[in-house]
Each structure stands twice: as structure tokens, then as C-alpha cells.
C-alpha positions in Angstrom: 46.8 231.5 -143.2 47.0 232.7 -139.6 47.2 229.7 -137.3 45.7 230.1 -133.9 48.5 230.2 -131.3 46.4 228.0 -129.0 46.4 225.1 -131.4 49.2 222.7 -132.2 49.2 221.6 -135.8 51.5 218.9 -137.3 51.8 217.7 -140.8 51.4 219.7 -144.0 48.8 222.4 -144.1 48.7 222.0 -147.9 45.2 223.3 -148.4 46.4 226.8 -147.8 49.4 226.6 -150.2 47.4 227.2 -153.3 45.6 230.4 -152.3 41.9 230.1 -153.2 42.5 226.9 -155.2 42.7 223.4 -153.8 46.2 221.8 -154.3 46.5 218.1 -155.3 47.3 217.0 -151.7 44.4 219.1 -150.4 42.0 217.3 -152.7 43.2 214.0 -151.4 42.7 215.1 -147.8 39.2 216.3 -148.7 38.5 213.1 -150.4 39.4 211.0 -147.4 37.4 213.2 -145.0 34.4 213.3 -147.3 34.6 209.5 -147.9 34.3 208.9 -144.2 31.4 211.3 -143.8 29.7 209.7 -146.8 30.2 206.3 -145.4 28.4 207.2 -142.1 25.6 209.0 -144.0 25.1 205.8 -146.1 24.8 203.7 -142.9 21.9 205.8 -141.8 19.7 204.7 -144.7 21.2 201.7 -146.5 19.9 199.2 -144.0 16.3 200.6 -143.8 15.1 198.8 -146.9 16.7 195.5 -145.8 15.0 195.5 -142.3 12.1 193.0 -143.2 14.5 190.5 -144.8 17.1 191.0 -142.0 14.4 190.4 -139.3 13.4 187.1 -140.8 17.0 185.9 -141.3 18.1 186.7 -137.7 14.8 186.1 -135.9 14.1 189.7 -135.0 10.5 190.3 -134.3 8.6 193.1 -136.0 8.6 195.1 -132.7 12.3 194.6 -132.2 13.3 195.8 -135.7 13.2 199.4 -134.5 16.4 198.5 -132.5 18.3 198.0 -135.7 17.9 201.7 -136.2 17.8 202.9 -132.6 20.9 201.0 -131.6 22.9 203.0 -134.1 21.1 206.3 -133.5 21.6 206.4 -129.8 25.4 206.4 -129.6 25.9 208.2 -132.9 24.0 211.2 -131.7 24.5 211.0 -127.9 28.3 211.1 -127.9 29.0 213.6 -130.6 29.7 216.6 -128.4 31.8 214.5 -126.0 34.1 213.0 -128.7 34.3 216.4 -130.4 35.8 217.9 -127.3 38.1 214.9 -126.5 39.5 215.3 -130.1 40.2 219.0 -129.3 42.3 218.0 -126.3 44.0 214.7 -127.4 44.3 214.9 -131.1 41.7 214.9 -133.9 43.6 212.7 -136.3 44.3 210.1 -133.7 40.7 209.9 -132.6 39.4 210.0 -136.2 41.5 206.9 -137.1 40.3 205.2 -133.9 36.7 205.9 -134.9 37.4 204.5 -138.4 38.9 201.3 -137.0 35.9 200.8 -134.6 33.4 201.5 -137.4 35.0 199.1 -139.7 35.3 196.3 -137.1 31.7 196.9 -136.1 30.5 196.7 -139.7 32.3 193.4 -140.1 30.6 192.1 -137.0 27.1 193.1 -138.3 28.0 191.5 -141.6 28.8 188.2 -139.9 26.1 188.5 -137.2 24.7 185.1 -136.2 21.9 186.2 -133.9 20.0 189.4 -132.8 22.4 190.0 -129.9 25.6 190.0 -132.1 23.9 192.2 -134.8 22.6 194.8 -132.3 26.0 194.8 -130.6 27.6 195.6 -133.9 25.1 198.4 -134.5 25.9 200.0 -131.2 29.6 199.9 -132.0 28.9 201.3 -135.4 27.1 204.2 -133.8 30.0 204.8 -131.4 32.4 204.8 -134.3 30.2 207.2 -136.2 30.1 209.5 -133.1 33.9 209.7 -133.3 34.2 210.0 -137.1 31.7 212.8 -137.7 32.9 215.5 -135.3 36.6 214.7 -135.7 36.3 214.5 -139.5 34.5 217.9 -139.6 37.0 219.5 -137.2 39.9 218.2 -139.3 38.2 219.7 -142.3 37.7 223.1 -140.7 41.2 223.3 -139.2 42.9 222.0 -142.4 41.1 224.4 -144.8 41.4 228.0 -143.9 38.3 230.1 -143.3 37.2 231.7 -146.6 36.7 230.3 -150.1 38.6 227.1 -149.5 36.6 226.1 -146.4 33.4 227.1 -148.1 34.3 224.8 -151.0 35.3 222.0 -148.7 32.1 222.3 -146.7 30.1 222.4 -149.9 31.5 219.1 -151.1 31.1 217.6 -147.7 27.5 218.7 -147.4 26.7 217.5 -150.9 28.1 214.0 -150.2 26.3 213.9 -146.8 22.9 214.6 -148.5 23.8 212.2 -151.4 24.7 209.5 -149.0 21.2 209.4 -147.5 19.6 209.3 -151.0 22.0 206.7 -152.5 21.6 204.6 -149.3 17.8 204.3 -149.9 18.3 203.1 -153.5 21.5 201.1 -153.0 20.0 199.3 -150.0 17.1 197.9 -152.0 19.3 196.8 -155.0 22.0 195.1 -152.8 19.4 193.4 -150.6 17.5 192.0 -153.6 20.7 190.8 -155.5 23.3 190.0 -152.8 21.4 189.9 -149.6 21.2 192.3 -146.6 24.7 191.3 -145.3 26.2 192.9 -148.4 25.0 196.4 -147.2 27.1 196.1 -144.0 30.0 194.4 -145.9 30.2 197.4 -148.1 30.7 199.7 -145.1 33.4 197.4 -143.7 35.3 197.4 -147.0 35.0 201.2 -147.4 36.4 201.6 -143.8 39.4 199.5 -144.7 40.1 201.6 -147.8 39.8 205.0 -146.0 41.8 203.7 -143.0 44.6 202.6 -145.3 45.2 206.0 -146.9 44.2 208.4 -144.1 47.3 208.2 -141.8 49.7 209.5 -144.5 47.5 212.4 -145.6 45.8 213.9 -142.6 47.5 216.5 -140.4 47.3 216.2 -136.6 45.9 219.1 -134.7 45.1 219.6 -131.0 45.1 222.3 -128.4 48.3 222.2 -126.3 46.4 222.9 -123.1 45.3 219.7 -121.3 42.6 220.7 -118.9 40.7 218.0 -117.1 37.7 216.7 -119.0 34.5 218.2 -117.6 33.0 214.9 -116.3 29.7 216.3 -114.9 29.1 218.2 -118.1 29.9 215.2 -120.2 27.5 213.0 -118.2 24.6 215.5 -118.3 24.8 216.4 -122.0 25.4 212.8 -123.1 22.6 211.5 -120.9 20.3 214.3 -122.1 21.0 213.6 -125.8 20.7 209.8 -125.3 17.4 210.2 -123.5 16.0 212.6 -126.1 17.1 210.6 -129.1 15.8 207.4 -127.5 12.4 208.8 -126.8 11.9 210.4 -130.2 13.3 207.5 -132.3 11.2 205.0 -130.3 8.1 207.3 -130.8 8.8 207.3 -134.5 8.5 203.5 -134.5 5.5 202.9 -132.2 4.1 206.3 -131.2 4.1 208.0 -127.9 3.1 205.0 -125.9 4.8 203.4 -123.0 6.4 204.7 -119.8 9.9 204.5 -121.3 9.1 207.0 -124.0 7.6 209.5 -121.6 10.3 209.1 -118.9 13.1 209.6 -121.4 11.2 212.4 -123.2 11.1 214.3 -119.8 14.5 213.3 -118.7 16.2 214.5 -121.9 15.4 218.2 -121.5 15.9 218.1 -117.7 19.4 216.8 -118.1 20.2 219.3 -120.8 19.1 222.1 -118.5 21.2 220.6 -115.8 24.1 220.6 -118.3 23.8 224.4 -118.8 23.8 224.9 -115.0 26.9 222.7 -114.7 28.7 224.5 -117.5 28.0 227.9 -115.9 30.0 226.8 -112.8 32.7 224.6 -114.3 36.3 225.8 -114.3 37.0 224.1 -117.6 33.6 223.5 -119.2 32.9 220.9 -121.9 31.0 223.6 -123.8 31.8 227.3 -123.0 28.6 229.2 -122.5 30.1 232.2 -124.4 30.3 229.9 -127.4 26.6 229.0 -127.1 25.8 232.7 -126.7 27.4 233.6 -130.0 24.5 234.4 -132.2 26.1 232.7 -135.2 26.3 229.5 -133.2 22.8 229.7 -131.6 20.8 230.9 -134.6 22.9 229.0 -137.1 22.3 225.7 -135.3 18.6 226.5 -135.1 18.5 226.9 -138.9 20.4 223.5 -139.2 18.0 221.8 -136.8 14.9 223.0 -138.7 16.3 222.2 -142.2 17.3 218.6 -141.2 14.2 217.8 -139.2 11.7 219.2 -141.7 13.4 217.8 -144.8 13.5 214.3 -143.3 9.8 214.6 -142.6 9.1 215.6 -146.2 11.0 212.5 -147.5 9.1 210.3 -145.1 5.6 211.5 -146.1 6.4 211.8 -149.7 7.4 208.1 -149.7 4.0 207.3 -148.3 2.3 209.5 -150.9 4.1 208.0 -153.8 3.7 204.4 -152.8 0.3 204.4 -151.0 -1.6 207.1 -152.8 -0.2 207.0 -156.3 0.7 203.3 -156.1 4.2 203.7 -157.5 6.6 200.8 -157.2 9.6 200.9 -154.9 11.8 201.3 -158.0 9.9 204.3 -159.4 9.9 205.8 -155.9 13.6 205.3 -155.8 13.9 207.2 -159.2 12.1 210.2 -157.7 14.6 210.3 -154.9 17.4 209.7 -157.4 16.4 212.9 -159.2 16.4 214.6 -155.8 19.9 213.4 -155.2 21.1 214.8 -158.5 19.5 218.2 -157.7 21.4 218.1 -154.4 24.7 217.6 -156.2 24.0 220.6 -158.4 23.2 222.7 -155.4 26.3 221.6 -153.6 28.5 222.7 -156.5 27.0 226.2 -156.6 26.4 226.8 -152.8 30.0 227.9 -152.0 29.9 230.5 -154.8 26.6 231.8 -153.5 28.0 232.0 -149.9 31.1 233.8 -151.2 28.9 236.3 -153.0 26.1 236.9 -150.5 27.5 235.6 -147.2 26.6 232.5 -145.2 23.9 234.2 -143.1 22.0 235.5 -146.0 22.4 232.2 -147.9 21.1 230.3 -144.8 18.0 232.5 -144.5 17.2 232.4 -148.3 17.7 228.6 -148.4 15.3 228.1 -145.5 12.7 230.3 -147.3 13.2 228.3 -150.5 12.8 225.0 -148.7 9.6 226.2 -147.0 8.1 227.5 -150.3 8.9 224.5 -152.4 7.6 222.2 -149.6 4.3 224.2 -149.7 4.3 223.6 -153.5 3.9 219.9 -152.8 0.4 220.7 -151.5 -0.7 221.0 -155.1 -0.2 217.2 -155.8 -3.4 215.2 -156.3 -4.7 211.7 -155.6 -4.7 210.5 -159.2 -1.5 212.2 -160.4 1.3 214.3 -159.1 4.5 212.3 -159.4 6.1 214.8 -161.8 5.1 217.8 -159.6 6.3 215.9 -156.6 9.7 215.2 -158.2 10.2 218.8 -159.3 9.1 220.3 -156.0 11.0 218.0 -153.8 14.1 218.4 -155.9 13.9 222.2 -155.7 13.3 221.9 -151.9 16.3 219.7 -151.6 18.5 222.1 -153.5 17.5 224.8 -151.0 18.0 222.3 -148.2 21.5 221.6 -149.3 22.2 225.3 -149.4 21.0 225.5 -145.8 23.2 222.6 -144.7 26.3 224.1 -146.1 25.6 227.7 -145.1 24.7 226.8 -141.5 28.0 224.8 -141.2 29.9 227.9 -142.4 28.0 230.2 -140.2 28.5 228.2 -137.0 32.2 227.6 -137.6 33.2 231.0 -138.9 35.3 233.1 -136.5 35.8 230.1 -134.1 39.5 229.6 -133.2 41.0 226.3 -134.2 41.3 225.2 -130.6 37.5 225.1 -130.4 36.7 223.7 -133.9 36.0 220.2 -132.5 33.4 221.7 -130.2 31.9 223.9 -132.9 31.7 221.0 -135.4 30.4 218.8 -132.6 27.5 221.2 -132.2 26.9 221.2 -135.9 26.8 217.4 -136.2 24.8 217.0 -133.0 22.2 219.4 -134.5 22.3 217.3 -137.7 21.7 214.1 -135.8 19.0 215.4 -133.5 17.3 217.1 -136.4 17.1 213.9 -138.4 15.7 212.1 -135.4 13.0 214.5 -134.2 11.2 215.5 -137.5 9.4 212.2 -138.2 8.0 211.5 -134.7 7.0 215.1 -134.2 5.1 215.6 -137.5 4.9 212.1 -139.0 2.1 211.1 -136.6 -0.1 213.8 -138.3 -0.1 211.7 -141.4 -2.6 209.3 -139.8 -4.9 212.0 -138.3 -6.8 213.0 -141.4 -9.8 211.2 -143.0 -7.4 209.6 -145.4 -3.6 209.1 -145.8 -3.6 211.7 -148.5 -5.2 214.3 -146.2 -2.8 213.4 -143.5 0.2 213.9 -145.8 -1.1 217.3 -146.9 -1.5 218.3 -143.3 2.1 217.3 -142.5 3.4 219.2 -145.6 1.5 222.3 -144.6 2.8 222.3 -141.0 6.3 221.5 -142.2 6.4 224.4 -144.7 5.0 226.8 -142.1 7.7 225.8 -139.5 10.5 226.2 -142.1 9.3 229.7 -143.2 8.8 230.8 -139.6 12.3 229.6 -138.7 13.7 231.5 -141.7 12.2 234.7 -140.2 13.5 234.0 -136.7 17.0 233.1 -138.0 17.1 236.4 -140.0 16.1 238.4 -137.0 18.4 236.5 -134.7 21.4 236.8 -136.9 20.8 240.5 -137.3 21.1 240.6 -141.0 22.3 244.1 -142.0 23.9 244.6 -138.6 27.7 244.3 -138.0 28.5 241.1 -136.2 30.5 241.5 -133.0 31.4 237.9 -132.4 33.7 237.1 -135.2 37.4 236.8 -134.4 39.6 239.7 -135.7 41.3 237.3 -138.1 38.1 235.9 -139.5 36.9 236.7 -143.0 33.9 239.0 -142.6 30.7 237.8 -144.0 29.6 239.8 -147.0 26.4 240.5 -145.1 28.4 242.1 -142.4 30.6 244.1 -144.8 27.4 245.6 -146.3 26.1 246.8 -142.9 
């Protein structure tokens, strides 16, 4: 593998030693990185089922329960880009291990929480730890595994575990809360952090850029403030609607700060995010595909849960089984996605996956009020398979052709898109579920709009990526996408 001369790498680069096959050490490195990503994904959903019990135990009011989610979502999404860039400059392995230690300590604090303040403090610190782990873990993955089949395979496994983490969290959270209590869900995360932290230092290589430019403070302030404001407004709206001055002030402030960030970056000597990077069509349109696939699939899961439990009157256990089948389908898709990408290219796979997600989401419109559980299970599982294909292919698309020195930034963009996508879908479309004459009509309206948005995005991404036209942004050493080779 050709190593970028602008990046300093230490430690064994064993992933490349076996050609197109993962060596034993490379598998261990991948396991550690994926275990950390899976742990963070689990945290997003494992606590949701436990919220009512948790609230009663700690004395959190119903209105304050949203902060159990928001306190984690704000830092975990708002600081991704900043920590991704800091990792590029000061060492990805070092920051990754720091994030793991913080996440583990914060999980222990939430496990032992004695009042609302200690619990919410722990959730904020968990979010900060996640904001370090996710971009540094992804950039360690993309710099450790060379661009090509090895990276495609590694991203496929990582994407599968990411999707599976959300699904397992929904089921595991209910089981653990009923049998061991809500504290066991946080204790599980603390124990997992200790295990990963114990083996990671020996396995992971260090990588950083040798240049040490000053951190772009104005850029860091505007982008972090903009993301925090946007995530706060939308996550709060998901809990109590678009009511209150705080929601509207932050909803306006978020885009304003992000626009200010672009202006700052255009004038900065050493920008936090280089505008040429954002102008790369693989980065811009790939992230749009990622934003749509995450936001729209999270909405489907939300309204499908309402449909199964409120319309079909299924128990929480049977609803969990539906999503369990969905999780198995995601694992199957994750095992085949790298091969599809290798055969057809990441851009074509992304567009086809978006079309598939939209079409199978539209198929959910055929469910009825008296029956439909089987159809819902099949359709959402097929939509999830396409969703998983979109997750993996957009990650490959965005990071392909990016030099190692900027992988922290590229993966920071990928993970920021992921977090913002998960956050915005439900508040933007979930409110439509209550606008119909019945909940069932509202759910159908959400599904119809959701499917239309995904299909429209597929068309836009196909046009934006210029399928069939030779890309001009890839680095000379980058493996050309099959879609580009056929141009």
C-alpha cells in the first residue's frame, strides 16, 4: 500500500500484509474498532426502553426524561468534526483511547447515579466520549485498511455492527430492564469499555499528520455551536414538538452558525474543514445520501413501532421480534455489500440502495388495520438491507481518494452526517403521524412522504455523482470506482 507522505504512521500496518485478505492481526484490529463503534451504537437505543423506570427511580419528571436522550445526543453529534480534526493533528490512537476511558468512566457514573444531576452529567460525558470514539475509530479504520477490497470489507463489517447495535439495543434494553434493572444497561457499557480499553493499546497503530498547524478556533466554535443548536432544536422538537422559544431560537441559530462557519473557513489560513474537501462531489453528494438514508430509516422504525403496537396491538415482545428479523436482514446485507461495491462501485451501490430503501418503504403502504405484521416484517427487513447497503457505500464513497492526513476530517463528516440524520428524521416527519384522522392514516402519510424523499434523493445523488462520467476528484493512487472505469 502506498502511504501518504504527509501522514506519520507508527505500529504494524498488518491489514495490508495479506493482499486482499485480512490477516489474523488485522482481524483483531477490526474487532477492537468495531466493538467500540457497536458499543456507542448500543448506547443510542439501549436506554430508551428503560426511560419510564429510570425516571421513577431517580425522580425525573416526564418532561425531563427527554434530557436522558438529549444530554447524550448534543455532545455526541456536536463535537464530532472538532475531535476528528484534533485526532488528525495530535494522534488518532491517543485520542481514541482517551475517548474510551471517558466513555467507560461516564458509563460507570450513570450506573451508580444517585440523583438526576449525577445521571445527566454522566450522559453528557458519555456523549463527549462517543464524539471522540466515533470519528477517531473510523479514521483509524480507514488509515489502517488500504483503499480497495480490504477497506470495503472493514467498512461493511463496521456498518453492519452499527445498524445491529441500534436494533439489539432496543431488544436488549427491555430484557435487561425487566430482569436486572435499568442500571444494568449502563453497567454493560462500562464493562465493555474496560474490555476494549484493555486490548486496544497493543493492537492499534498510531497515525497523525506531521504538520502541526494551529487549530482553527473560529471554525471550531461556529461549526460546533451550529451543530449543537441544530441537534438541540430537533431532538427537543422530537420530544415536545416545535413549541417554545428555545426550540425556535436554536433552530434559527444552527443554520446561521453553519453559514458563518463556511465564511470563516473560506478566509482561514489553516481551516478546520478545507472547502475543496466539501466541494468534492463524492463528499458532498455521498454525505447527502448518508443523511437521507439515516434520517428516513429512523423515521420508518419510529412510525412502524407505533403501527405495530397501537394499530395491530402487538406486545412489546412481538414488536421486538419484528425488529430482530430486521437486524438479521441487516447482517446478511452487510456481508454482501462489500462484494457488490467491488463489482459495481460505491457510487452505483449507493444510488441503487437508496432506490431500494425508498421502494420497500413505499411497500409498507400496503399494510392494513387488521393485519399486516408479516408484510411489515418483510418490507422493513428488505428496506433495512438496502439501508445497510447505503450506509456502507456512502462511507466508501466519501472516504475514497482522500489522503490519510485528512481521513479524520472525512470520517468526521461521515459520522456527523450519521448523527444529524438520526436526529432530524423523527421531528421532521414524525409529527405527520398525528395529523391524519387516525394514527393509522398518519403513519401511512409519513411512510409515503418518507419513500418519496428517499427516491428523490436517489435521483439527485445519481445526477450529482455524475454516474457514467469520469471522476476528477480521486487521488492518483486511489482505486478507481468501477463506475468510473466504465465511463
